[in-house]
C-alpha positions as CSV (number, residue, x, y, z in Angstrom):
1,X,95.3,66.9,91.8
2,X,93.8,70.3,91.4
3,X,92.0,72.1,94.4
4,X,90.3,75.1,94.7
5,X,89.0,76.3,98.2
6,X,86.8,78.9,99.6
7,X,88.7,82.2,100.9
8,X,88.8,82.5,104.7
9,X,88.1,86.1,104.6
10,X,85.3,85.9,101.9
11,X,83.7,83.5,104.1
12,X,83.9,85.5,107.3
13,X,82.7,88.7,105.3
14,X,79.5,86.6,104.2
15,X,79.1,85.4,107.8
16,X,79.2,88.8,109.2
17,X,77.1,90.2,106.5
18,X,74.4,87.7,107.1
19,X,74.6,87.5,110.9
20,X,74.3,91.4,111.0
21,X,71.1,91.3,108.7
22,X,69.7,88.6,111.0
23,X,70.2,90.7,114.1
24,X,68.7,93.7,112.5
25,X,65.6,91.7,111.3
26,X,65.2,90.3,114.8
27,X,65.2,93.8,116.3
28,X,62.7,95.0,113.7
29,X,60.4,92.2,114.5
30,X,60.5,92.8,118.3
31,X,60.0,96.6,117.9
32,X,57.8,97.1,114.8
33,X,57.5,100.9,115.8
34,X,60.7,101.2,114.3
35,X,59.5,100.2,110.8
36,X,56.6,102.3,111.1
37,X,58.7,105.5,111.3
38,X,60.0,104.9,108.0
39,X,57.8,105.3,104.7
40,X,59.4,102.4,103.2
41,X,59.7,100.4,106.0
42,X,55.8,100.5,107.1
43,X,55.4,97.2,105.3
44,X,57.2,95.6,107.9
45,X,55.3,96.9,110.8
46,X,52.1,95.2,110.4
47,X,50.2,92.4,108.7
48,X,52.1,90.0,106.2
49,X,55.2,92.2,106.3
50,X,55.9,91.7,110.0
51,X,54.3,88.1,110.5
52,X,55.5,86.6,107.2
53,X,58.4,88.6,105.3
54,X,60.5,89.4,108.3
55,X,60.7,85.7,109.5
56,X,61.4,84.4,106.1
57,X,64.1,86.9,105.5
58,X,65.5,86.2,109.0
59,X,65.8,82.5,108.3
60,X,67.6,83.0,104.9
61,X,70.2,85.2,106.7
62,X,70.6,82.8,109.6
63,X,71.1,79.9,107.4
64,X,73.7,81.6,105.1
65,X,75.5,82.7,108.2
66,X,75.3,79.2,109.5
67,X,76.5,77.7,106.4
68,X,79.5,80.1,105.8
69,X,80.7,79.2,109.3
70,X,80.5,75.5,108.7
71,X,82.5,75.7,105.4
72,X,84.9,77.9,107.4
73,X,85.7,75.5,110.0
74,X,85.7,72.4,107.5
75,X,88.2,71.7,104.7
76,X,86.8,74.8,102.5
77,X,87.3,72.8,99.4
78,X,85.2,74.1,96.5
79,X,86.6,72.1,93.6
80,X,88.7,69.0,93.8
81,X,89.8,67.4,90.3
82,X,91.2,64.0,90.9
83,X,92.6,61.4,88.5
84,X,89.2,59.8,88.0
85,X,86.5,62.3,88.8
86,X,85.7,66.0,89.4
87,X,84.1,66.8,93.0
88,X,82.1,70.0,93.0
89,X,80.9,71.6,96.6
90,X,78.6,74.4,96.4
91,X,77.2,76.0,99.6
92,X,74.2,73.5,99.5
93,X,75.4,70.2,97.9
94,X,78.2,68.1,96.7
95,X,78.5,66.4,93.3
96,X,81.0,63.9,92.3
97,X,81.2,63.5,88.3
98,X,83.3,60.8,86.7
99,X,85.7,62.5,84.0
100,X,84.0,60.5,81.3
101,X,80.7,62.0,82.3
102,X,81.9,65.7,82.4
103,X,80.6,67.3,78.9
104,X,82.2,70.6,79.2
105,X,83.5,73.2,81.6
106,X,83.2,77.1,81.3
107,X,83.3,80.4,82.9
108,X,79.9,82.4,82.7
109,X,79.0,85.9,83.8
110,X,75.4,85.7,85.2
111,X,73.3,88.6,86.5
112,X,73.0,92.2,85.5
113,X,74.4,95.5,86.7
114,X,75.9,95.2,90.3
115,X,74.7,91.7,90.8
116,X,76.9,90.2,88.0
117,X,78.9,87.3,89.4
118,X,81.2,84.9,87.5
119,X,80.3,81.1,87.9
120,X,82.1,77.8,87.0
121,X,79.5,76.0,84.8
122,X,80.1,72.2,84.4
123,X,78.0,70.1,82.0
124,X,77.2,66.8,83.5
125,X,76.1,64.0,81.1
126,X,74.2,61.2,82.7
127,X,71.7,58.7,81.5
128,X,68.7,61.1,81.7
129,X,70.5,63.9,79.5
130,X,72.7,66.6,80.5
131,X,72.4,68.9,83.6
132,X,74.3,71.9,84.3
133,X,76.2,72.2,87.6
134,X,76.9,75.8,88.6
135,X,79.7,77.0,91.4
136,X,80.0,80.8,92.2
137,X,83.6,82.0,92.0
138,X,83.3,85.1,94.1
139,X,83.8,83.4,97.6
140,X,86.9,81.3,96.2
141,X,90.5,82.0,96.8
142,X,91.0,82.1,93.0
143,X,91.7,85.6,91.6
144,X,89.4,86.7,88.7
145,X,92.4,86.9,86.2
146,X,93.0,83.1,86.7
147,X,89.5,82.0,86.2
148,X,90.2,80.9,82.5
149,X,93.6,79.3,83.4
150,X,91.7,77.1,86.1
151,X,89.1,76.0,83.5
152,X,91.7,75.1,81.1
153,X,93.6,72.9,83.6
154,X,90.3,71.0,84.4
155,X,89.7,70.5,80.6
156,X,93.1,69.2,80.4
157,X,92.5,66.7,83.4
158,X,89.3,66.0,81.5
159,X,91.0,64.8,78.6
160,X,93.6,62.5,80.5
161,X,90.9,61.1,82.8
162,X,88.9,59.6,80.0
163,X,86.9,62.4,78.3
164,X,89.4,63.3,75.6
165,X,89.7,61.9,72.1
166,X,90.2,58.1,71.9
167,X,93.1,56.7,69.6
168,X,92.9,53.4,67.7
169,X,94.5,51.4,70.3
170,X,91.8,52.6,72.7
171,X,93.9,55.0,74.8
172,X,92.8,58.6,75.4
173,X,94.9,61.0,73.4
174,X,96.9,63.4,75.5
175,X,95.6,67.1,75.6
176,X,98.8,68.5,74.6
177,X,102.6,67.4,73.7
178,X,104.9,68.2,76.5
179,X,108.4,68.4,74.8
180,X,110.2,68.5,78.0
181,X,108.7,65.6,79.5
182,X,109.4,63.6,76.1
183,X,113.0,64.5,76.2
184,X,113.2,63.5,80.0
185,X,111.6,60.2,79.2
186,X,114.1,59.6,76.1
187,X,117.3,60.6,78.3
188,X,116.0,58.2,81.1
189,X,115.8,55.3,78.6
190,X,119.0,55.9,77.0
191,X,120.8,56.0,80.4
192,X,119.1,52.7,81.3
193,X,120.4,51.0,78.1
194,X,116.8,50.6,76.8
195,X,117.7,52.6,73.7
196,X,120.5,51.4,71.2
197,X,122.8,54.0,69.7
198,X,122.2,54.2,66.1
199,X,124.8,52.6,63.7
200,X,127.5,54.8,62.5
201,X,127.0,56.4,59.0
202,X,128.9,54.5,56.3
203,X,132.0,56.6,55.1
204,X,131.2,58.8,52.1
205,X,133.2,57.9,49.0
206,X,135.9,60.3,48.0
207,X,136.5,60.5,44.2
208,X,140.1,60.2,43.0
209,X,141.5,57.9,45.9
210,X,140.8,54.6,47.4
211,X,139.0,54.5,50.8
212,X,140.5,51.7,53.1
């Protein structure tokens, strides 16, 4: 089983950032004169900015901080790849996809400039077509240098779990050949007597003398 978890430090950082943002907006709502002193902040001093924008942004920050703390005190699982299905847990929902319904998995860089972020994109094939399931990797424990390695392991498990090529016998073909595993299986069968020793090669005739 392959498991990827959200990082503790990253979750704490998100919770603190959102919490401080919510606290600042609350103070700004209670003291609109602070916003009036700034040229750019005057939009939050009166009207729609004060009565609508500040509450909406405060709710978003509060929900973000609350959700980060909920994940932190839980199991922190982001991706769980089992023998029969792939489970993806984003900040807002959980999706369990059977390996046979996984179309593809890849790493995609989204956004522009400083807002760029790497995401794990899983293609889910169902009766209504195909949908993409995206999971940001920045808050996970996985280092950026291992993103592709993680995706490769998911694709290998997909091939073993029913999404790989199907042979004539109806069994899924293995993702790759493991020579060490094959040798270990052969030696164990030989030790158990399941494999008979090959017959000795016949003696080679030697010209000029009779072989007894």
